[in-house]
matplotlib code that plots the C-alpha trace (Angstrom):
import matplotlib.pyplot as plt

x = [-5.3, -6.8, -10.4, -13.3, -14.9, -13.4, -14.7, -13.4, -9.6, -7.2, -4.8, -1.3, 1.0, -0.6, 1.1, 1.8, 5.2, 5.9, 6.1, 9.4, 9.9, 6.4, 7.2, 10.3, 11.0, 12.8, 16.0, 16.4, 19.6, 17.5, 14.1, 11.3, 10.6, 8.4, 6.3, 2.6, 0.4, -2.7, -3.8, -7.1, -9.2, -8.3, -4.9, -1.5, 0.9, 4.5, 7.3, 10.6, 14.3, 17.6, 18.8, 18.8, 16.3, 13.9, 11.2, 11.4, 11.0, 8.2, 6.0, 6.9, 5.7, 2.4, 1.7, 2.5, 5.4, 7.7, 6.8, 5.7, 7.1, 5.5, 2.6, -0.3, -1.5, -5.2, -7.5, -10.9, -10.5, -9.2, -5.7, -3.5, -1.0, -3.7, -4.9, -4.6, -2.4, -5.6, -7.4, -4.3, -3.8, -7.4, -6.8, -3.8, -5.6, -8.7, -7.6, -3.9, -1.7, 1.9, 4.0, 7.7, 10.8, 11.8, 8.7, 8.6, 6.7, 6.7, 8.6, 6.9, 3.4, 1.8, 0.9, -2.8, -1.9, 0.5, -2.1, -4.6, -2.4, -3.8, -7.4, -6.0, -4.9, -8.3, -9.8, -11.5, -12.4, -10.0, -12.7, -13.7, -10.0, -9.2, -12.0, -11.1, -7.4, -8.4, -10.2, -7.3, -4.7, -7.0, -6.7, -3.0, -2.8, -1.5, -4.6, -3.2, -0.1, -2.1, -0.5, 3.2, 5.7, 7.4, 10.8, 9.2, 8.1, 10.1, 10.9, 8.2, 5.7, 6.7, 6.0, 2.6, 1.9, 3.1, 0.5, -2.2, -1.6, -1.9, -5.1, -6.7, -7.8, -9.5, -7.6, -8.5, -4.8, -1.9, 1.8, 4.4, 8.2, 10.1, 8.6, 9.9, 13.4, 15.0, 13.3, 15.1, 14.0, 11.6, 9.9, 9.9, 8.1, 5.6, 4.8, 4.4, 2.0, 0.1, -0.3, -1.5, -4.2, -5.1, -5.4, -7.7, -9.9, -9.9, -9.2, -7.3, -5.5, -1.7, 1.3, 4.4, 8.0, 10.6, 14.1, 13.3, 11.8, 10.7, 8.7, 7.3, 6.1, 4.6, 2.6, 1.9, -0.9, 1.2, 4.9, 6.7, 10.5, 12.2, 15.5, 17.1, 13.9, 11.9, 9.8, 11.5, 8.3, 5.0, 3.1, 2.1, 4.9, 4.2, 4.4, 7.7, 9.1, 8.1, 8.4, 11.1, 11.1, 14.8, 18.0, 17.6, 14.2, 15.9, 18.5, 16.0, 13.8, 16.5, 16.9, 13.2, 11.8, 9.4, 7.5, 6.6, 5.2, 3.8, 0.5, -1.2, -2.9, 0.5, 1.9, -1.5, -1.9, -5.4, -8.0, -7.5, -9.6, -6.9, -8.2, -7.1, -6.4, -7.6, -8.0, -6.2, -7.3, -5.8, -4.5, -2.7, 1.0, 3.3, 5.1, 1.6, 0.7, 3.9, 3.0, 0.0, 2.1, 4.8, 2.1, 1.2, 2.7, -0.9, -2.2, -4.3, -7.4, -7.1, -10.4, -11.5, -13.4, -16.7, -15.3, -15.1, -12.0, -9.8, -6.7, -4.4, -1.2, 1.4, 5.2, 6.5, 4.9, 6.1, 9.6, 10.0, 8.9, 11.0, 13.9, 14.4]
y = [3.2, 0.2, -0.5, -3.0, -1.9, -0.9, 2.6, 3.0, 2.4, 2.8, 5.6, 4.3, 7.2, 10.5, 13.7, 15.8, 15.4, 19.0, 17.6, 15.5, 13.0, 12.3, 9.0, 8.6, 5.9, 7.4, 5.4, 3.8, 4.2, 5.2, 7.0, 6.7, 9.9, 11.3, 8.3, 8.4, 5.3, 3.5, -0.2, -1.3, -4.0, -7.4, -6.0, -7.5, -4.5, -5.6, -3.3, -4.4, -3.0, -4.0, -4.4, -0.8, 0.6, 1.2, -1.2, -2.9, 0.4, 1.3, -1.8, -1.2, 2.4, 1.6, -1.5, 1.1, -1.1, 1.9, 5.5, 7.7, 11.2, 12.9, 11.9, 9.7, 5.9, 5.6, 2.5, 3.1, 6.7, 6.4, 7.6, 5.1, 7.6, 9.5, 6.5, 5.9, 2.8, 1.0, 1.7, 0.7, -2.4, -3.4, -2.6, -4.8, -7.8, -7.7, -5.9, -6.3, -9.5, -9.6, -12.6, -12.2, -13.8, -15.6, -17.6, -16.6, -19.7, -20.6, -23.7, -25.1, -24.6, -27.2, -26.0, -25.6, -23.2, -21.4, -20.9, -19.7, -17.4, -14.2, -15.4, -16.3, -12.7, -11.5, -13.6, -16.2, -19.5, -22.4, -24.5, -21.7, -20.7, -24.4, -24.7, -21.7, -22.9, -26.3, -24.4, -22.5, -25.3, -27.1, -24.1, -23.9, -27.7, -28.7, -30.7, -33.6, -31.7, -29.6, -31.6, -31.5, -28.9, -26.4, -28.2, -31.3, -29.4, -28.5, -24.8, -24.6, -26.1, -23.8, -20.8, -22.2, -22.2, -18.7, -17.8, -19.6, -17.7, -14.5, -15.8, -17.1, -13.6, -12.9, -9.7, -7.1, -6.5, -8.7, -7.5, -9.8, -9.0, -11.1, -14.1, -16.7, -15.4, -18.0, -21.0, -23.2, -22.3, -25.4, -24.5, -20.9, -21.5, -23.9, -21.1, -18.6, -20.9, -21.4, -17.7, -17.1, -19.9, -18.5, -15.0, -16.2, -17.8, -15.4, -11.9, -10.3, -6.9, -7.8, -5.8, -7.7, -6.9, -8.7, -8.1, -10.5, -8.8, -12.3, -12.8, -9.4, -10.0, -13.4, -12.1, -8.4, -6.7, -3.6, -3.2, -0.1, -0.1, 1.4, 3.0, 5.1, 5.4, 6.5, 5.0, 5.3, 4.0, 2.3, 0.2, -3.1, -5.5, -5.0, -1.1, -1.4, -3.7, -1.7, 1.9, 2.0, 5.4, 5.3, 3.6, 1.8, 0.3, -0.6, -2.5, -4.7, -5.4, -6.1, -9.6, -10.4, -12.3, -9.9, -12.5, -14.3, -11.0, -8.7, -9.5, -8.9, -6.0, -4.4, -4.4, -3.9, -1.2, 0.5, -1.0, 0.5, -1.5, -3.9, -7.4, -9.9, -13.6, -14.8, -13.4, -13.5, -12.4, -9.1, -11.1, -13.7, -13.4, -12.7, -16.2, -17.8, -15.9, -16.2, -19.5, -17.9, -15.0, -17.4, -19.2, -16.1, -12.6, -11.0, -9.2, -10.8, -9.2, -8.6, -9.0, -8.4, -10.5, -9.7, -10.6, -7.1, -6.2, -3.6, -3.7, -5.5, -7.2, -8.1, -9.4, -6.0, -4.9, -7.9, -7.7, -4.2, -4.9, -8.1, -6.7, -9.0]
z = [11.5, 12.8, 13.4, 13.7, 10.6, 7.2, 7.6, 11.0, 10.9, 13.7, 13.3, 14.3, 14.1, 12.9, 12.0, 9.1, 7.2, 8.6, 12.1, 12.3, 15.0, 15.6, 17.2, 19.4, 22.0, 25.1, 26.1, 22.7, 20.6, 17.4, 17.5, 15.0, 13.1, 10.5, 10.3, 9.6, 8.5, 8.8, 8.7, 7.6, 9.3, 8.1, 6.5, 6.8, 7.1, 6.9, 8.2, 7.0, 7.1, 8.0, 11.8, 13.5, 11.1, 14.0, 12.9, 16.3, 18.1, 15.9, 16.9, 20.5, 20.2, 18.5, 20.9, 23.7, 25.0, 24.7, 25.5, 22.6, 23.2, 20.4, 18.1, 18.7, 18.5, 18.1, 18.1, 16.9, 17.4, 21.1, 21.4, 23.3, 24.2, 26.4, 28.1, 32.0, 32.8, 33.9, 30.7, 28.6, 30.6, 29.7, 25.9, 26.1, 27.5, 25.2, 21.9, 21.3, 21.2, 20.4, 18.9, 19.6, 17.9, 21.1, 22.0, 25.8, 26.8, 30.7, 30.8, 34.0, 32.4, 30.0, 26.5, 27.3, 30.4, 28.2, 25.8, 28.2, 30.2, 28.7, 29.6, 33.1, 33.4, 32.5, 35.4, 33.3, 35.0, 34.4, 32.6, 30.2, 29.5, 28.9, 26.6, 24.5, 24.5, 23.2, 20.4, 19.3, 19.7, 17.1, 14.8, 14.9, 14.4, 18.0, 19.1, 21.3, 22.4, 25.2, 28.1, 26.9, 28.2, 25.8, 26.0, 24.5, 21.3, 18.3, 17.5, 15.0, 17.4, 20.2, 17.8, 17.3, 20.9, 20.8, 18.1, 19.7, 23.0, 21.1, 19.4, 22.5, 23.7, 20.3, 19.7, 17.0, 16.3, 16.2, 16.4, 15.0, 15.7, 13.6, 14.9, 12.3, 12.0, 14.6, 12.8, 10.2, 6.5, 6.2, 9.5, 8.6, 5.3, 7.1, 9.7, 6.9, 5.2, 8.6, 9.1, 5.6, 6.2, 9.6, 8.1, 5.3, 8.0, 10.7, 8.9, 11.9, 11.4, 11.5, 11.8, 10.9, 11.3, 9.3, 7.7, 4.8, 1.7, 0.3, 3.5, 3.3, -0.3, 0.7, 3.8, 3.3, 1.6, 1.8, 2.9, 4.5, 3.9, 6.9, 7.1, 9.8, 11.8, 9.0, 6.0, 2.5, 0.8, 1.4, -0.9, -2.4, -3.5, -7.0, -6.5, -4.6, -7.2, -10.3, -9.0, -6.2, -4.8, -3.6, -4.3, -0.9, -2.0, -5.3, -3.4, -1.7, -4.7, -7.4, -6.8, -6.6, -9.7, -11.1, -13.1, -9.8, -8.2, -10.9, -12.4, -15.8, -14.2, -13.2, -16.7, -18.8, -21.2, -22.0, -24.2, -27.7, -29.9, -30.9, -31.3, -28.5, -29.0, -25.6, -22.1, -18.6, -15.2, -14.0, -10.9, -12.8, -12.6, -15.4, -15.0, -15.4, -18.6, -20.3, -21.9, -23.7, -24.9, -26.3, -28.3, -30.2, -30.5, -30.3, -27.1, -24.5, -23.0, -19.2, -17.5, -13.9, -11.7, -13.4, -16.8, -18.2, -20.2, -18.3, -20.6, -23.0, -22.3, -24.9, -25.1, -25.3, -21.9, -20.2, -21.7, -20.5, -16.9, -16.4, -18.3, -21.3]

ax = plt.figure().add_subplot(projection="3d")
ax.plot(x, y, z, "-o")
ax.set_aspect("equal")
plt.show()
């Protein structure tokens, strides 16, 4: 589900588990089947899996770039699969944007005109669309590059142009289909940081496709592990790492340093009257609280945002989780 308000989410692929193949793209070598999930307003929902798992097919189904032969895709309660072509075209222009792995920039157009392209399609005047394009270019750190052509920019800068183009129409939902996988590691890390910064400021609803679990952990509020056209497990990074549902999920998570991902809240035990020697936030990573645990063997109180104690964490709990 997606939505403009937290209590009005957009249902992306709704059907019971008893109804297999709820999403299937005609003409594709692999269908999407038995998949049902929702995405809340402002959430980054990551779909990850190996090549051929169906993740790109899925994002094309929910963005209606591919036909859905069974099931539904709803935005604010409106089923996109039942819309006329004209209504669907309007939704794509105003509410949905997509950022692809290959930037798809128009080489004969300047940066500012590439960014403003979606607004041009909407019939916005040149002055107004250029004003909006300049605003977005400033947001993504490309102010001063508006009159350059795409081939004059680095790969990372071109991807920023693609991101700016998607943001220019002020969409409710953004789809990312492995947008950073073609970039070198340093630029890729920079783009991940840029997306996190923008998301913190703008709070868009994002669906992000990747084959990199480290990237999924870094960006996602929740992660869906996809295999053979279906979901093996959906959950937070901590849930997937601490409680993998299948051997396939375990393979993805086994090399992830647990101490960097799991938090005090993930490993705490209930309050039982034991005296604590200090306190830590429930959101602090195990890595960050290890020094305090090494100083003294006693437990630490785990507190929430209000300062109230919600649990205890000690060496034993941490050792069990990180395998030492």
